[in-house]
C-alpha positions, 0 to 999 in steps of 0.5 A: 688670553682675550678679554671678555665682558660677561654683560653684568658689569654695567657702566658702559664706557665708564667701565671700559675706561676703568678696565683700560686704566687698570690694564695700563697700570698692570702693563707698567709693572712688566717689561712689556712695551706697546706702540703703534706706527702709521704707514709712514712708520711715524709713532702715533702712540706708545705705552710703557717704553723701556727705561732710557727711552723718553716718550717725547723722543718717540712720538711723531718720529721714526726709529732712526730718530732715537735708536742706534743706526743698526737697530733702527735699520733692522726695525724699519726693514722688518716693519716694511716687510709686515706692511707689504706682506701683512704677516706678523713677524717676531725676532730678538734685537740687541739695542745699545741704550745709554751705553748699556746693551739691552735685549728685546723680544719684538713682535710686529703685527699689521694694522689692517683696514676693513679692505684688508690693506695694512695701514700701520703696525703694532709693536709688542716689545719685551725686555729680555735682558735679564734672561740673556744675562742668565743664558750667558752665565749658564754658557760660561758655567758650562764652559767652565765645567767642561774645562775643569772636567777635562783637567780633572780627567787628566789628573785622574789619568796621571794618578792612575798611570803613576800609581800603576808604575809604582805598584808591586801588586794589583791589591796595592795599586787598588788601595793606593789609587783609590785613596788618591782618587778619594782625595781628589774627589773630596777637594773637588766637592769643596770647590763645587760647594763654593761655586767653583771659586776655590776651597778654604784651607782648613776645610781642605786639610780637615776633609783629607785628614778625615779619610783616615778617621777611626774612633778617636779624635785626630791629633792634628793641630791647624794654625794660621791664616785661613785662606781660599785657594784656587780650584786647581790649587785645591786639588793639588794641595788636597793630594799633598795632604793625602800623601802626607797623611798616608805616610803618617798612617804608616808611622802611626801618627794619625791615631792617639799616641804621644806624637803630634802633627802640626799644620800651619799656613801663612802668607809671606811677601816677596821682593818682587812685590808678589806673595806666597802662601806657605803650608808647613806640615810638621810631624813629630813621632812618639818616643822611641819611634823612627820615621819610615822612609818616604815612598818614591812616588809620594816624594815625587808628588810632594817635591815635584808634581804638586809644586809644579801645579801651584807654581811653587816649591816643595821641600820634604825632610825626614830626620829620625823621629820627625817629618817636615814638609813645606809647600810654597804656593804662588799668590796667584792661587790665593782667591 
């Protein structure tokens, strides 16, 4: 936007001086720097230089006197081109200043005398480092989303395939697969809510149990160190809890009665200096009840698939009126 004088301000030179002073103050509040170099590319004046560059190092010098070699060469070549062609140029340039790489959006304009000859160059330099950091973060996020989407798709396809092989009917497949898909979806929601950093154990277990909620409170007691598990572990722990809860529904344990389900989590140290996260599911049936045999696919998930995914071990035991499951998760999955 060009500045204009409406002819009413008065004051002539004094008013212009005030406006210039205000413009300089306003400039100091922005990431914009202005400078002028003569035909020999010596700096004659500069305003609001980027932090880390001192005015005394600039005035009377060329870019090569205070900037890294590659950045100085790029600037010199562009400015010589502007002097020769009298055409403005714009480009982005990374510059290492005091050990930090900063990015600048640079405009070079020719200073033309009345005869049209270039006698110097004006530079407008905008610090866009924050914008570049956001772009890098966005690219990393998109890369992470793409990676996790592929992993998630692989998990879903595996669930579909294994559920289909064990199903005895189409309705049976739809019911079993839908439940497992919802379990993965709920775990993924928790991971997304925490900016892809993982999921809190208590939330993970409660969300899975809630899939089987009816009209009354669920008889599940949670105890232990409430930790955050990695995104990958969250999906598989969610699947394990879903399989155990599905089995409990068959035993009638997720609804009020005289049975009980306890879920405990704790961290144990290993002899190699590492640690494991232990999740224990203890299911006690009511008086006179006997636990059903665990379905083969559910047992496979609990003893093989889930432990393998979390670099751990799974132990499942069904003994009369009791179902016990212990999942050991490698400490690398604790965030």
